[in-house]
N, C-alpha and C positions, 0 to 999 in steps of 0.2 A: 576892387573898391568904391569905385563908380555906381554899380549896382545895388553895394551895398548902404550907400549914402540914401539911395533915390528907394531902396525899400524903407531906408528906415523913415526917412520923412513921408514917404507916402501912409506908412502903415502909421504915423502920428495923425493922419487927416483924414485914415481910410472911411469911416463915417460919417462923414462932411461930404467927401467924395462920393460914396453910396447915397446917403440921401439924396442930392443934387441932383446925380446920374438917373435917378428913376423919374426924375420929371422930363427929360430929355428922351423923346419918344425913338426909339430901336435902339439908344447910345449900347446898353450891355450887349443886347445880340449879337450887334456889330464887336463890338469886344472881345467878346468872347467866341466868335466863329470858329476860329482858329482851333480851339479847344474842346468846343465841343462837335465841330463835321469831319478837322480834320483838314483845314481846305486853308486857304492862304487869302491875304485878302488881294482884292481887284484894285486898279489904281483908282477910282471913285471908291472906293470904298475908303479905302486910305484917305484920299482928300475930305469925304463925310466924318471920320474919324480924326481928323485935324482939324476939321471946324467945330464937333462938338466939343474938344478938348481945350480950344480960344474957349470958347463960354465957357466950359468947367473953369478955368483960368483965373477967369477975374472972379470967381468966389474961395477959390485954394488956389496961392501964387504958385506953391511948389510944380504944378503942372507944365508950368509958362518953359521947362525943357524942352516938352513932348514938342513944342511948337517953334525950336531952335532948327538950325539946317541939323542932318541927323538926329534927330530927333526921337522921328520914325520909328528908328531905328529900336528904342526903349521901347515901345509900344504893348510889346507881346510879354517885357517885366509888369507892364501895369496891370496888365490883364490877368498875372499870375499871382501877384497878388491882393486884389481883387475877385479872383476867384470864392467863390464861400466853401466851393468842395473840398474835402482833404482831401480825397486822392483823385487821380487824371479818370476820366471818364472812359469807357470803354465801349470799342465802337464791336456790336456783337455781330458774327459772322453768321451766313444762312444760316448753319446748322449750327445750333445753339447747345455746343458739349464743351465742355470746360477747356480741351485743346484749340478751339477754334474760334477763342475769341483773342484777340490784341487790341494795345492799344495804341492812340495816335505815332508814337515813336516807331511802330513797327512798321 
């Protein structure tokens, strides 16, 4: 339920969020880190994300939800919604055969 409402609200303001996020140096790279590199955010990176989201929430008030207690649990939802790719990125194994390719989920 929360995910659906959040997704709808962010989709409504998606372009404005992307336009503002471009002006924040390194924000999109940091936000997409788990989706691109299959790694988790460190404590410092989560702090940076919260700082950037605080700045963005001045322009897009729906982002205030990420600043609330436990709001950081919803940040992966934001990354999923703002991701411009249609499919998940795959990580190529050392041998580039179709059977050796895997995604972040495996």
